ModelCIF file with pLDDT and N, C-alpha, C, O atoms, coordinates in Angstrom:
data_MODEL
#
_entry.id   MODEL 
#
_entity.id                         1 
_entity.type                       polymer 
_entity.pdbx_number_of_molecules   1 
#
_entity_poly.entity_id                      1 
_entity_poly.type                           'polypeptide(L)' 
_entity_poly.nstd_linkage                   no 
_entity_poly.nstd_monomer                   no 
_entity_poly.pdbx_seq_one_letter_code       MLTFALALKDKGVPVPDIAKKLTIKTGKNKDKNPSVASLYRAFAEAEQETEAAS 
_entity_poly.pdbx_seq_one_letter_code_can   MLTFALALKDKGVPVPDIAKKLTIKTGKNKDKNPSVASLYRAFAEAEQETEAAS 
_entity_poly.pdbx_strand_id                 A 
#
loop_
_entity_poly_seq.entity_id 
_entity_poly_seq.num 
_entity_poly_seq.mon_id 
_entity_poly_seq.hetero 
1 1  MET n 
1 2  LEU n 
1 3  THR n 
1 4  PHE n 
1 5  ALA n 
1 6  LEU n 
1 7  ALA n 
1 8  LEU n 
1 9  LYS n 
1 10 ASP n 
1 11 LYS n 
1 12 GLY n 
1 13 VAL n 
1 14 PRO n 
1 15 VAL n 
1 16 PRO n 
1 17 ASP n 
1 18 ILE n 
1 19 ALA n 
1 20 LYS n 
1 21 LYS n 
1 22 LEU n 
1 23 THR n 
1 24 ILE n 
1 25 LYS n 
1 26 THR n 
1 27 GLY n 
1 28 LYS n 
1 29 ASN n 
1 30 LYS n 
1 31 ASP n 
1 32 LYS n 
1 33 ASN n 
1 34 PRO n 
1 35 SER n 
1 36 VAL n 
1 37 ALA n 
1 38 SER n 
1 39 LEU n 
1 40 TYR n 
1 41 ARG n 
1 42 ALA n 
1 43 PHE n 
1 44 ALA n 
1 45 GLU n 
1 46 ALA n 
1 47 GLU n 
1 48 GLN n 
1 49 GLU n 
1 50 THR n 
1 51 GLU n 
1 52 ALA n 
1 53 ALA n 
1 54 SER n 
#
_struct_asym.id          A 
_struct_asym.entity_id   1 
#
loop_
_ma_qa_metric.id 
_ma_qa_metric.mode 
_ma_qa_metric.name 
_ma_qa_metric.software_group_id 
_ma_qa_metric.type 
1 global pLDDT . pLDDT 
2 local  pLDDT . pLDDT 
#
_ma_qa_metric_global.metric_id      1 
_ma_qa_metric_global.metric_value   95.31 
_ma_qa_metric_global.model_id       1 
_ma_qa_metric_global.ordinal_id     1 
#
loop_
_ma_qa_metric_local.label_asym_id 
_ma_qa_metric_local.label_comp_id 
_ma_qa_metric_local.label_seq_id 
_ma_qa_metric_local.metric_id 
_ma_qa_metric_local.metric_value 
_ma_qa_metric_local.model_id 
_ma_qa_metric_local.ordinal_id 
A MET 1  2 90.00 1 1  
A LEU 2  2 94.00 1 2  
A THR 3  2 95.00 1 3  
A PHE 4  2 96.00 1 4  
A ALA 5  2 97.00 1 5  
A LEU 6  2 96.00 1 6  
A ALA 7  2 97.00 1 7  
A LEU 8  2 97.00 1 8  
A LYS 9  2 96.00 1 9  
A ASP 10 2 96.00 1 10 
A LYS 11 2 97.00 1 11 
A GLY 12 2 97.00 1 12 
A VAL 13 2 97.00 1 13 
A PRO 14 2 97.00 1 14 
A VAL 15 2 97.00 1 15 
A PRO 16 2 97.00 1 16 
A ASP 17 2 97.00 1 17 
A ILE 18 2 97.00 1 18 
A ALA 19 2 97.00 1 19 
A LYS 20 2 97.00 1 20 
A LYS 21 2 96.00 1 21 
A LEU 22 2 97.00 1 22 
A THR 23 2 96.00 1 23 
A ILE 24 2 95.00 1 24 
A LYS 25 2 95.00 1 25 
A THR 26 2 95.00 1 26 
A GLY 27 2 95.00 1 27 
A LYS 28 2 96.00 1 28 
A ASN 29 2 95.00 1 29 
A LYS 30 2 96.00 1 30 
A ASP 31 2 96.00 1 31 
A LYS 32 2 97.00 1 32 
A ASN 33 2 97.00 1 33 
A PRO 34 2 96.00 1 34 
A SER 35 2 97.00 1 35 
A VAL 36 2 97.00 1 36 
A ALA 37 2 97.00 1 37 
A SER 38 2 96.00 1 38 
A LEU 39 2 97.00 1 39 
A TYR 40 2 97.00 1 40 
A ARG 41 2 97.00 1 41 
A ALA 42 2 96.00 1 42 
A PHE 43 2 97.00 1 43 
A ALA 44 2 97.00 1 44 
A GLU 45 2 96.00 1 45 
A ALA 46 2 95.00 1 46 
A GLU 47 2 94.00 1 47 
A GLN 48 2 95.00 1 48 
A GLU 49 2 93.00 1 49 
A THR 50 2 89.00 1 50 
A GLU 51 2 92.00 1 51 
A ALA 52 2 92.00 1 52 
A ALA 53 2 89.00 1 53 
A SER 54 2 78.00 1 54 
#
loop_
_atom_site.group_PDB 
_atom_site.id 
_atom_site.type_symbol 
_atom_site.label_atom_id 
_atom_site.label_alt_id 
_atom_site.label_comp_id 
_atom_site.label_asym_id 
_atom_site.label_entity_id 
_atom_site.label_seq_id 
_atom_site.pdbx_PDB_ins_code 
_atom_site.Cartn_x 
_atom_site.Cartn_y 
_atom_site.Cartn_z 
_atom_site.occupancy 
_atom_site.B_iso_or_equiv 
_atom_site.pdbx_formal_charge 
_atom_site.auth_seq_id 
_atom_site.auth_comp_id 
_atom_site.auth_asym_id 
_atom_site.auth_atom_id 
_atom_site.pdbx_PDB_model_num 
ATOM 1   N N  . MET A 1 1  ? 93.663  91.266  114.620 1.00 90.00 ? 1  MET A N  1 
ATOM 2   C CA . MET A 1 1  ? 94.868  91.784  114.013 1.00 90.00 ? 1  MET A CA 1 
ATOM 3   C C  . MET A 1 1  ? 94.597  92.156  112.557 1.00 90.00 ? 1  MET A C  1 
ATOM 4   O O  . MET A 1 1  ? 95.096  93.175  112.078 1.00 90.00 ? 1  MET A O  1 
ATOM 5   N N  . LEU A 1 2  ? 93.812  91.343  111.849 1.00 94.00 ? 2  LEU A N  1 
ATOM 6   C CA . LEU A 1 2  ? 93.523  91.633  110.444 1.00 94.00 ? 2  LEU A CA 1 
ATOM 7   C C  . LEU A 1 2  ? 92.713  92.913  110.311 1.00 94.00 ? 2  LEU A C  1 
ATOM 8   O O  . LEU A 1 2  ? 92.944  93.699  109.392 1.00 94.00 ? 2  LEU A O  1 
ATOM 9   N N  . THR A 1 3  ? 91.773  93.130  111.208 1.00 95.00 ? 3  THR A N  1 
ATOM 10  C CA . THR A 1 3  ? 90.952  94.343  111.160 1.00 95.00 ? 3  THR A CA 1 
ATOM 11  C C  . THR A 1 3  ? 91.826  95.582  111.304 1.00 95.00 ? 3  THR A C  1 
ATOM 12  O O  . THR A 1 3  ? 91.646  96.562  110.582 1.00 95.00 ? 3  THR A O  1 
ATOM 13  N N  . PHE A 1 4  ? 92.765  95.535  112.233 1.00 96.00 ? 4  PHE A N  1 
ATOM 14  C CA . PHE A 1 4  ? 93.689  96.652  112.432 1.00 96.00 ? 4  PHE A CA 1 
ATOM 15  C C  . PHE A 1 4  ? 94.546  96.862  111.188 1.00 96.00 ? 4  PHE A C  1 
ATOM 16  O O  . PHE A 1 4  ? 94.750  97.996  110.757 1.00 96.00 ? 4  PHE A O  1 
ATOM 17  N N  . ALA A 1 5  ? 95.045  95.776  110.616 1.00 97.00 ? 5  ALA A N  1 
ATOM 18  C CA . ALA A 1 5  ? 95.888  95.871  109.420 1.00 97.00 ? 5  ALA A CA 1 
ATOM 19  C C  . ALA A 1 5  ? 95.109  96.449  108.247 1.00 97.00 ? 5  ALA A C  1 
ATOM 20  O O  . ALA A 1 5  ? 95.630  97.276  107.498 1.00 97.00 ? 5  ALA A O  1 
ATOM 21  N N  . LEU A 1 6  ? 93.862  96.015  108.087 1.00 96.00 ? 6  LEU A N  1 
ATOM 22  C CA . LEU A 1 6  ? 93.033  96.550  107.003 1.00 96.00 ? 6  LEU A CA 1 
ATOM 23  C C  . LEU A 1 6  ? 92.754  98.040  107.206 1.00 96.00 ? 6  LEU A C  1 
ATOM 24  O O  . LEU A 1 6  ? 92.746  98.808  106.244 1.00 96.00 ? 6  LEU A O  1 
ATOM 25  N N  . ALA A 1 7  ? 92.527  98.443  108.440 1.00 97.00 ? 7  ALA A N  1 
ATOM 26  C CA . ALA A 1 7  ? 92.296  99.860  108.725 1.00 97.00 ? 7  ALA A CA 1 
ATOM 27  C C  . ALA A 1 7  ? 93.525  100.693 108.368 1.00 97.00 ? 7  ALA A C  1 
ATOM 28  O O  . ALA A 1 7  ? 93.406  101.770 107.785 1.00 97.00 ? 7  ALA A O  1 
ATOM 29  N N  . LEU A 1 8  ? 94.705  100.186 108.722 1.00 97.00 ? 8  LEU A N  1 
ATOM 30  C CA . LEU A 1 8  ? 95.938  100.897 108.371 1.00 97.00 ? 8  LEU A CA 1 
ATOM 31  C C  . LEU A 1 8  ? 96.118  100.964 106.864 1.00 97.00 ? 8  LEU A C  1 
ATOM 32  O O  . LEU A 1 8  ? 96.523  101.994 106.324 1.00 97.00 ? 8  LEU A O  1 
ATOM 33  N N  . LYS A 1 9  ? 95.817  99.867  106.190 1.00 96.00 ? 9  LYS A N  1 
ATOM 34  C CA . LYS A 1 9  ? 95.951  99.836  104.726 1.00 96.00 ? 9  LYS A CA 1 
ATOM 35  C C  . LYS A 1 9  ? 95.006  100.847 104.085 1.00 96.00 ? 9  LYS A C  1 
ATOM 36  O O  . LYS A 1 9  ? 95.379  101.532 103.133 1.00 96.00 ? 9  LYS A O  1 
ATOM 37  N N  . ASP A 1 10 ? 93.778  100.941 104.608 1.00 96.00 ? 10 ASP A N  1 
ATOM 38  C CA . ASP A 1 10 ? 92.810  101.899 104.078 1.00 96.00 ? 10 ASP A CA 1 
ATOM 39  C C  . ASP A 1 10 ? 93.259  103.343 104.294 1.00 96.00 ? 10 ASP A C  1 
ATOM 40  O O  . ASP A 1 10 ? 92.888  104.229 103.524 1.00 96.00 ? 10 ASP A O  1 
ATOM 41  N N  . LYS A 1 11 ? 94.050  103.582 105.329 1.00 97.00 ? 11 LYS A N  1 
ATOM 42  C CA . LYS A 1 11 ? 94.572  104.924 105.596 1.00 97.00 ? 11 LYS A CA 1 
ATOM 43  C C  . LYS A 1 11 ? 95.777  105.250 104.723 1.00 97.00 ? 11 LYS A C  1 
ATOM 44  O O  . LYS A 1 11 ? 96.263  106.381 104.733 1.00 97.00 ? 11 LYS A O  1 
ATOM 45  N N  . GLY A 1 12 ? 96.266  104.255 103.961 1.00 97.00 ? 12 GLY A N  1 
ATOM 46  C CA . GLY A 1 12 ? 97.383  104.496 103.064 1.00 97.00 ? 12 GLY A CA 1 
ATOM 47  C C  . GLY A 1 12 ? 98.746  104.151 103.632 1.00 97.00 ? 12 GLY A C  1 
ATOM 48  O O  . GLY A 1 12 ? 99.770  104.525 103.060 1.00 97.00 ? 12 GLY A O  1 
ATOM 49  N N  . VAL A 1 13 ? 98.771  103.443 104.751 1.00 97.00 ? 13 VAL A N  1 
ATOM 50  C CA . VAL A 1 13 ? 100.045 103.041 105.351 1.00 97.00 ? 13 VAL A CA 1 
ATOM 51  C C  . VAL A 1 13 ? 100.652 101.923 104.495 1.00 97.00 ? 13 VAL A C  1 
ATOM 52  O O  . VAL A 1 13 ? 99.951  100.962 104.178 1.00 97.00 ? 13 VAL A O  1 
ATOM 53  N N  . PRO A 1 14 ? 101.917 102.016 104.116 1.00 97.00 ? 14 PRO A N  1 
ATOM 54  C CA . PRO A 1 14 ? 102.553 100.967 103.316 1.00 97.00 ? 14 PRO A CA 1 
ATOM 55  C C  . PRO A 1 14 ? 102.563 99.619  104.058 1.00 97.00 ? 14 PRO A C  1 
ATOM 56  O O  . PRO A 1 14 ? 102.704 99.577  105.280 1.00 97.00 ? 14 PRO A O  1 
ATOM 57  N N  . VAL A 1 15 ? 102.415 98.539  103.314 1.00 97.00 ? 15 VAL A N  1 
ATOM 58  C CA . VAL A 1 15 ? 102.336 97.206  103.905 1.00 97.00 ? 15 VAL A CA 1 
ATOM 59  C C  . VAL A 1 15 ? 103.574 96.853  104.734 1.00 97.00 ? 15 VAL A C  1 
ATOM 60  O O  . VAL A 1 15 ? 103.413 96.264  105.803 1.00 97.00 ? 15 VAL A O  1 
ATOM 61  N N  . PRO A 1 16 ? 104.790 97.176  104.308 1.00 97.00 ? 16 PRO A N  1 
ATOM 62  C CA . PRO A 1 16 ? 105.949 96.869  105.180 1.00 97.00 ? 16 PRO A CA 1 
ATOM 63  C C  . PRO A 1 16 ? 105.863 97.566  106.544 1.00 97.00 ? 16 PRO A C  1 
ATOM 64  O O  . PRO A 1 16 ? 106.283 97.008  107.557 1.00 97.00 ? 16 PRO A O  1 
ATOM 65  N N  . ASP A 1 17 ? 105.315 98.790  106.563 1.00 97.00 ? 17 ASP A N  1 
ATOM 66  C CA . ASP A 1 17 ? 105.153 99.502  107.833 1.00 97.00 ? 17 ASP A CA 1 
ATOM 67  C C  . ASP A 1 17 ? 104.073 98.854  108.689 1.00 97.00 ? 17 ASP A C  1 
ATOM 68  O O  . ASP A 1 17 ? 104.192 98.816  109.914 1.00 97.00 ? 17 ASP A O  1 
ATOM 69  N N  . ILE A 1 18 ? 103.024 98.346  108.056 1.00 97.00 ? 18 ILE A N  1 
ATOM 70  C CA . ILE A 1 18 ? 101.971 97.648  108.790 1.00 97.00 ? 18 ILE A CA 1 
ATOM 71  C C  . ILE A 1 18 ? 102.558 96.402  109.447 1.00 97.00 ? 18 ILE A C  1 
ATOM 72  O O  . ILE A 1 18 ? 102.263 96.117  110.608 1.00 97.00 ? 18 ILE A O  1 
ATOM 73  N N  . ALA A 1 19 ? 103.379 95.666  108.718 1.00 97.00 ? 19 ALA A N  1 
ATOM 74  C CA . ALA A 1 19 ? 103.985 94.440  109.251 1.00 97.00 ? 19 ALA A CA 1 
ATOM 75  C C  . ALA A 1 19 ? 104.817 94.745  110.496 1.00 97.00 ? 19 ALA A C  1 
ATOM 76  O O  . ALA A 1 19 ? 104.829 93.954  111.439 1.00 97.00 ? 19 ALA A O  1 
ATOM 77  N N  . LYS A 1 20 ? 105.504 95.874  110.507 1.00 97.00 ? 20 LYS A N  1 
ATOM 78  C CA . LYS A 1 20 ? 106.330 96.244  111.656 1.00 97.00 ? 20 LYS A CA 1 
ATOM 79  C C  . LYS A 1 20 ? 105.490 96.579  112.885 1.00 97.00 ? 20 LYS A C  1 
ATOM 80  O O  . LYS A 1 20 ? 105.953 96.426  114.015 1.00 97.00 ? 20 LYS A O  1 
ATOM 81  N N  . LYS A 1 21 ? 104.256 97.036  112.669 1.00 96.00 ? 21 LYS A N  1 
ATOM 82  C CA . LYS A 1 21 ? 103.388 97.425  113.786 1.00 96.00 ? 21 LYS A CA 1 
ATOM 83  C C  . LYS A 1 21 ? 102.663 96.242  114.413 1.00 96.00 ? 21 LYS A C  1 
ATOM 84  O O  . LYS A 1 21 ? 102.178 96.343  115.540 1.00 96.00 ? 21 LYS A O  1 
ATOM 85  N N  . LEU A 1 22 ? 102.582 95.117  113.696 1.00 97.00 ? 22 LEU A N  1 
ATOM 86  C CA . LEU A 1 22 ? 101.835 93.961  114.182 1.00 97.00 ? 22 LEU A CA 1 
ATOM 87  C C  . LEU A 1 22 ? 102.757 92.962  114.873 1.00 97.00 ? 22 LEU A C  1 
ATOM 88  O O  . LEU A 1 22 ? 103.950 92.890  114.579 1.00 97.00 ? 22 LEU A O  1 
ATOM 89  N N  . THR A 1 23 ? 102.184 92.195  115.796 1.00 96.00 ? 23 THR A N  1 
ATOM 90  C CA . THR A 1 23 ? 102.919 91.156  116.506 1.00 96.00 ? 23 THR A CA 1 
ATOM 91  C C  . THR A 1 23 ? 102.066 89.902  116.550 1.00 96.00 ? 23 THR A C  1 
ATOM 92  O O  . THR A 1 23 ? 100.887 89.956  116.901 1.00 96.00 ? 23 THR A O  1 
ATOM 93  N N  . ILE A 1 24 ? 102.660 88.775  116.195 1.00 95.00 ? 24 ILE A N  1 
ATOM 94  C CA . ILE A 1 24 ? 101.961 87.495  116.244 1.00 95.00 ? 24 ILE A CA 1 
ATOM 95  C C  . ILE A 1 24 ? 101.798 87.094  117.703 1.00 95.00 ? 24 ILE A C  1 
ATOM 96  O O  . ILE A 1 24 ? 102.757 87.145  118.473 1.00 95.00 ? 24 ILE A O  1 
ATOM 97  N N  . LYS A 1 25 ? 100.577 86.691  118.089 1.00 95.00 ? 25 LYS A N  1 
ATOM 98  C CA . LYS A 1 25 ? 100.273 86.414  119.491 1.00 95.00 ? 25 LYS A CA 1 
ATOM 99  C C  . LYS A 1 25 ? 100.457 84.952  119.895 1.00 95.00 ? 25 LYS A C  1 
ATOM 100 O O  . LYS A 1 25 ? 100.699 84.673  121.069 1.00 95.00 ? 25 LYS A O  1 
ATOM 101 N N  . THR A 1 26 ? 100.350 84.011  118.950 1.00 95.00 ? 26 THR A N  1 
ATOM 102 C CA . THR A 1 26 ? 100.437 82.590  119.297 1.00 95.00 ? 26 THR A CA 1 
ATOM 103 C C  . THR A 1 26 ? 101.294 81.835  118.296 1.00 95.00 ? 26 THR A C  1 
ATOM 104 O O  . THR A 1 26 ? 101.662 82.369  117.250 1.00 95.00 ? 26 THR A O  1 
ATOM 105 N N  . GLY A 1 27 ? 101.608 80.589  118.626 1.00 95.00 ? 27 GLY A N  1 
ATOM 106 C CA . GLY A 1 27 ? 102.328 79.713  117.710 1.00 95.00 ? 27 GLY A CA 1 
ATOM 107 C C  . GLY A 1 27 ? 103.831 79.838  117.821 1.00 95.00 ? 27 GLY A C  1 
ATOM 108 O O  . GLY A 1 27 ? 104.357 80.507  118.711 1.00 95.00 ? 27 GLY A O  1 
ATOM 109 N N  . LYS A 1 28 ? 104.515 79.177  116.893 1.00 96.00 ? 28 LYS A N  1 
ATOM 110 C CA . LYS A 1 28 ? 105.976 79.139  116.955 1.00 96.00 ? 28 LYS A CA 1 
ATOM 111 C C  . LYS A 1 28 ? 106.615 80.502  116.667 1.00 96.00 ? 28 LYS A C  1 
ATOM 112 O O  . LYS A 1 28 ? 107.763 80.738  117.043 1.00 96.00 ? 28 LYS A O  1 
ATOM 113 N N  . ASN A 1 29 ? 105.882 81.390  116.008 1.00 95.00 ? 29 ASN A N  1 
ATOM 114 C CA . ASN A 1 29 ? 106.420 82.719  115.706 1.00 95.00 ? 29 ASN A CA 1 
ATOM 115 C C  . ASN A 1 29 ? 105.900 83.788  116.664 1.00 95.00 ? 29 ASN A C  1 
ATOM 116 O O  . ASN A 1 29 ? 105.880 84.974  116.334 1.00 95.00 ? 29 ASN A O  1 
ATOM 117 N N  . LYS A 1 30 ? 105.481 83.359  117.849 1.00 96.00 ? 30 LYS A N  1 
ATOM 118 C CA . LYS A 1 30 ? 104.943 84.282  118.844 1.00 96.00 ? 30 LYS A CA 1 
ATOM 119 C C  . LYS A 1 30 ? 105.938 85.415  119.117 1.00 96.00 ? 30 LYS A C  1 
ATOM 120 O O  . LYS A 1 30 ? 107.146 85.197  119.204 1.00 96.00 ? 30 LYS A O  1 
ATOM 121 N N  . ASP A 1 31 ? 105.406 86.602  119.245 1.00 96.00 ? 31 ASP A N  1 
ATOM 122 C CA . ASP A 1 31 ? 106.166 87.821  119.536 1.00 96.00 ? 31 ASP A CA 1 
ATOM 123 C C  . ASP A 1 31 ? 107.041 88.293  118.377 1.00 96.00 ? 31 ASP A C  1 
ATOM 124 O O  . ASP A 1 31 ? 107.926 89.127  118.571 1.00 96.00 ? 31 ASP A O  1 
ATOM 125 N N  . LYS A 1 32 ? 106.802 87.772  117.186 1.00 97.00 ? 32 LYS A N  1 
ATOM 126 C CA . LYS A 1 32 ? 107.509 88.239  115.988 1.00 97.00 ? 32 LYS A CA 1 
ATOM 127 C C  . LYS A 1 32 ? 106.522 88.988  115.100 1.00 97.00 ? 32 LYS A C  1 
ATOM 128 O O  . LYS A 1 32 ? 105.310 88.913  115.302 1.00 97.00 ? 32 LYS A O  1 
ATOM 129 N N  . ASN A 1 33 ? 107.047 89.703  114.125 1.00 97.00 ? 33 ASN A N  1 
ATOM 130 C CA . ASN A 1 33 ? 106.207 90.415  113.172 1.00 97.00 ? 33 ASN A CA 1 
ATOM 131 C C  . ASN A 1 33 ? 105.849 89.479  112.020 1.00 97.00 ? 33 ASN A C  1 
ATOM 132 O O  . ASN A 1 33 ? 106.668 88.651  111.620 1.00 97.00 ? 33 ASN A O  1 
ATOM 133 N N  . PRO A 1 34 ? 104.622 89.602  111.477 1.00 96.00 ? 34 PRO A N  1 
ATOM 134 C CA . PRO A 1 34 ? 104.280 88.799  110.303 1.00 96.00 ? 34 PRO A CA 1 
ATOM 135 C C  . PRO A 1 34 ? 105.073 89.291  109.088 1.00 96.00 ? 34 PRO A C  1 
ATOM 136 O O  . PRO A 1 34 ? 105.509 90.442  109.045 1.00 96.00 ? 34 PRO A O  1 
ATOM 137 N N  . SER A 1 35 ? 105.252 88.420  108.120 1.00 97.00 ? 35 SER A N  1 
ATOM 138 C CA . SER A 1 35 ? 105.962 88.829  106.911 1.00 97.00 ? 35 SER A CA 1 
ATOM 139 C C  . SER A 1 35 ? 105.038 89.672  106.033 1.00 97.00 ? 35 SER A C  1 
ATOM 140 O O  . SER A 1 35 ? 103.815 89.621  106.161 1.00 97.00 ? 35 SER A O  1 
ATOM 141 N N  . VAL A 1 36 ? 105.644 90.435  105.155 1.00 97.00 ? 36 VAL A N  1 
ATOM 142 C CA . VAL A 1 36 ? 104.883 91.252  104.219 1.00 97.00 ? 36 VAL A CA 1 
ATOM 143 C C  . VAL A 1 36 ? 104.046 90.347  103.319 1.00 97.00 ? 36 VAL A C  1 
ATOM 144 O O  . VAL A 1 36 ? 102.901 90.673  103.007 1.00 97.00 ? 36 VAL A O  1 
ATOM 145 N N  . ALA A 1 37 ? 104.608 89.215  102.901 1.00 97.00 ? 37 ALA A N  1 
ATOM 146 C CA . ALA A 1 37 ? 103.891 88.275  102.050 1.00 97.00 ? 37 ALA A CA 1 
ATOM 147 C C  . ALA A 1 37 ? 102.652 87.728  102.766 1.00 97.00 ? 37 ALA A C  1 
ATOM 148 O O  . ALA A 1 37 ? 101.599 87.566  102.147 1.00 97.00 ? 37 ALA A O  1 
ATOM 149 N N  . SER A 1 38 ? 102.772 87.449  104.045 1.00 96.00 ? 38 SER A N  1 
ATOM 150 C CA . SER A 1 38 ? 101.624 86.961  104.810 1.00 96.00 ? 38 SER A CA 1 
ATOM 151 C C  . SER A 1 38 ? 100.522 88.006  104.857 1.00 96.00 ? 38 SER A C  1 
ATOM 152 O O  . SER A 1 38 ? 99.341  87.671  104.766 1.00 96.00 ? 38 SER A O  1 
ATOM 153 N N  . LEU A 1 39 ? 100.897 89.254  104.996 1.00 97.00 ? 39 LEU A N  1 
ATOM 154 C CA . LEU A 1 39 ? 99.885  90.313  105.005 1.00 97.00 ? 39 LEU A CA 1 
ATOM 155 C C  . LEU A 1 39 ? 99.184  90.426  103.657 1.00 97.00 ? 39 LEU A C  1 
ATOM 156 O O  . LEU A 1 39 ? 97.963  90.571  103.598 1.00 97.00 ? 39 LEU A O  1 
ATOM 157 N N  . TYR A 1 40 ? 99.951  90.361  102.581 1.00 97.00 ? 40 TYR A N  1 
ATOM 158 C CA . TYR A 1 40 ? 99.327  90.425  101.260 1.00 97.00 ? 40 TYR A CA 1 
ATOM 159 C C  . TYR A 1 40 ? 98.354  89.256  101.059 1.00 97.00 ? 40 TYR A C  1 
ATOM 160 O O  . TYR A 1 40 ? 97.275  89.440  100.495 1.00 97.00 ? 40 TYR A O  1 
ATOM 161 N N  . ARG A 1 41 ? 98.733  88.053  101.518 1.00 97.00 ? 41 ARG A N  1 
ATOM 162 C CA . ARG A 1 41 ? 97.833  86.895  101.420 1.00 97.00 ? 41 ARG A CA 1 
ATOM 163 C C  . ARG A 1 41 ? 96.571  87.126  102.239 1.00 97.00 ? 41 ARG A C  1 
ATOM 164 O O  . ARG A 1 41 ? 95.466  86.846  101.773 1.00 97.00 ? 41 ARG A O  1 
ATOM 165 N N  . ALA A 1 42 ? 96.729  87.632  103.446 1.00 96.00 ? 42 ALA A N  1 
ATOM 166 C CA . ALA A 1 42 ? 95.573  87.890  104.312 1.00 96.00 ? 42 ALA A CA 1 
ATOM 167 C C  . ALA A 1 42 ? 94.661  88.949  103.700 1.00 96.00 ? 42 ALA A C  1 
ATOM 168 O O  . ALA A 1 42 ? 93.439  88.819  103.763 1.00 96.00 ? 42 ALA A O  1 
ATOM 169 N N  . PHE A 1 43 ? 95.235  89.989  103.111 1.00 97.00 ? 43 PHE A N  1 
ATOM 170 C CA . PHE A 1 43 ? 94.432  91.022  102.454 1.00 97.00 ? 43 PHE A CA 1 
ATOM 171 C C  . PHE A 1 43 ? 93.668  90.440  101.274 1.00 97.00 ? 43 PHE A C  1 
ATOM 172 O O  . PHE A 1 43 ? 92.500  90.770  101.072 1.00 97.00 ? 43 PHE A O  1 
ATOM 173 N N  . ALA A 1 44 ? 94.310  89.578  100.492 1.00 97.00 ? 44 ALA A N  1 
ATOM 174 C CA . ALA A 1 44 ? 93.658  88.959  99.340  1.00 97.00 ? 44 ALA A CA 1 
ATOM 175 C C  . ALA A 1 44 ? 92.506  88.054  99.789  1.00 97.00 ? 44 ALA A C  1 
ATOM 176 O O  . ALA A 1 44 ? 91.434  88.067  99.184  1.00 97.00 ? 44 ALA A O  1 
ATOM 177 N N  . GLU A 1 45 ? 92.725  87.274  100.843 1.00 96.00 ? 45 GLU A N  1 
ATOM 178 C CA . GLU A 1 45 ? 91.668  86.402  101.357 1.00 96.00 ? 45 GLU A CA 1 
ATOM 179 C C  . GLU A 1 45 ? 90.499  87.219  101.888 1.00 96.00 ? 45 GLU A C  1 
ATOM 180 O O  . GLU A 1 45 ? 89.343  86.867  101.656 1.00 96.00 ? 45 GLU A O  1 
ATOM 181 N N  . ALA A 1 46 ? 90.784  88.294  102.590 1.00 95.00 ? 46 ALA A N  1 
ATOM 182 C CA . ALA A 1 46 ? 89.724  89.149  103.126 1.00 95.00 ? 46 ALA A CA 1 
ATOM 183 C C  . ALA A 1 46 ? 88.922  89.786  101.993 1.00 95.00 ? 46 ALA A C  1 
ATOM 184 O O  . ALA A 1 46 ? 87.702  89.925  102.088 1.00 95.00 ? 46 ALA A O  1 
ATOM 185 N N  . GLU A 1 47 ? 89.612  90.170  100.925 1.00 94.00 ? 47 GLU A N  1 
ATOM 186 C CA . GLU A 1 47 ? 88.928  90.759  99.781  1.00 94.00 ? 47 GLU A CA 1 
ATOM 187 C C  . GLU A 1 47 ? 88.025  89.732  99.096  1.00 94.00 ? 47 GLU A C  1 
ATOM 188 O O  . GLU A 1 47 ? 86.911  90.059  98.688  1.00 94.00 ? 47 GLU A O  1 
ATOM 189 N N  . GLN A 1 48 ? 88.505  88.491  98.969  1.00 95.00 ? 48 GLN A N  1 
ATOM 190 C CA . GLN A 1 48 ? 87.689  87.436  98.355  1.00 95.00 ? 48 GLN A CA 1 
ATOM 191 C C  . GLN A 1 48 ? 86.453  87.149  99.196  1.00 95.00 ? 48 GLN A C  1 
ATOM 192 O O  . GLN A 1 48 ? 85.368  86.949  98.650  1.00 95.00 ? 48 GLN A O  1 
ATOM 193 N N  . GLU A 1 49 ? 86.601  87.127  100.511 1.00 93.00 ? 49 GLU A N  1 
ATOM 194 C CA . GLU A 1 49 ? 85.455  86.879  101.390 1.00 93.00 ? 49 GLU A CA 1 
ATOM 195 C C  . GLU A 1 49 ? 84.440  88.011  101.296 1.00 93.00 ? 49 GLU A C  1 
ATOM 196 O O  . GLU A 1 49 ? 83.232  87.778  101.338 1.00 93.00 ? 49 GLU A O  1 
ATOM 197 N N  . THR A 1 50 ? 84.934  89.230  101.169 1.00 89.00 ? 50 THR A N  1 
ATOM 198 C CA . THR A 1 50 ? 84.047  90.377  101.040 1.00 89.00 ? 50 THR A CA 1 
ATOM 199 C C  . THR A 1 50 ? 83.276  90.308  99.728  1.00 89.00 ? 50 THR A C  1 
ATOM 200 O O  . THR A 1 50 ? 82.078  90.593  99.691  1.00 89.00 ? 50 THR A O  1 
ATOM 201 N N  . GLU A 1 51 ? 83.962  89.930  98.651  1.00 92.00 ? 51 GLU A N  1 
ATOM 202 C CA . GLU A 1 51 ? 83.297  89.812  97.349  1.00 92.00 ? 51 GLU A CA 1 
ATOM 203 C C  . GLU A 1 51 ? 82.295  88.676  97.344  1.00 92.00 ? 51 GLU A C  1 
ATOM 204 O O  . GLU A 1 51 ? 81.233  88.804  96.735  1.00 92.00 ? 51 GLU A O  1 
ATOM 205 N N  . ALA A 1 52 ? 82.598  87.567  98.005  1.00 92.00 ? 52 ALA A N  1 
ATOM 206 C CA . ALA A 1 52 ? 81.699  86.434  98.054  1.00 92.00 ? 52 ALA A CA 1 
ATOM 207 C C  . ALA A 1 52 ? 80.445  86.764  98.862  1.00 92.00 ? 52 ALA A C  1 
ATOM 208 O O  . ALA A 1 52 ? 79.367  86.247  98.568  1.00 92.00 ? 52 ALA A O  1 
ATOM 209 N N  . ALA A 1 53 ? 80.576  87.610  99.863  1.00 89.00 ? 53 ALA A N  1 
ATOM 210 C CA . ALA A 1 53 ? 79.437  87.985  100.700 1.00 89.00 ? 53 ALA A CA 1 
ATOM 211 C C  . ALA A 1 53 ? 78.528  88.974  99.986  1.00 89.00 ? 53 ALA A C  1 
ATOM 212 O O  . ALA A 1 53 ? 77.362  89.119  100.354 1.00 89.00 ? 53 ALA A O  1 
ATOM 213 N N  . SER A 1 54 ? 79.045  89.653  98.973  1.00 78.00 ? 54 SER A N  1 
ATOM 214 C CA . SER A 1 54 ? 78.246  90.667  98.263  1.00 78.00 ? 54 SER A CA 1 
ATOM 215 C C  . SER A 1 54 ? 77.255  90.060  97.319  1.00 78.00 ? 54 SER A C  1 
ATOM 216 O O  . SER A 1 54 ? 76.514  90.783  96.653  1.00 78.00 ? 54 SER A O  1 
#
């Protein structure tokens, strides 16, 4: 799901629109959309991991 979200972000899709396209697959929020804040956190974590790997 994160890979898809990052691809959409790289294409210039606004984060609120990305959140609407995604669906949580497991857990108590199953079948709901992630929050915009959760996406921003996930993007920040992915960026930190990318920088650490460099």
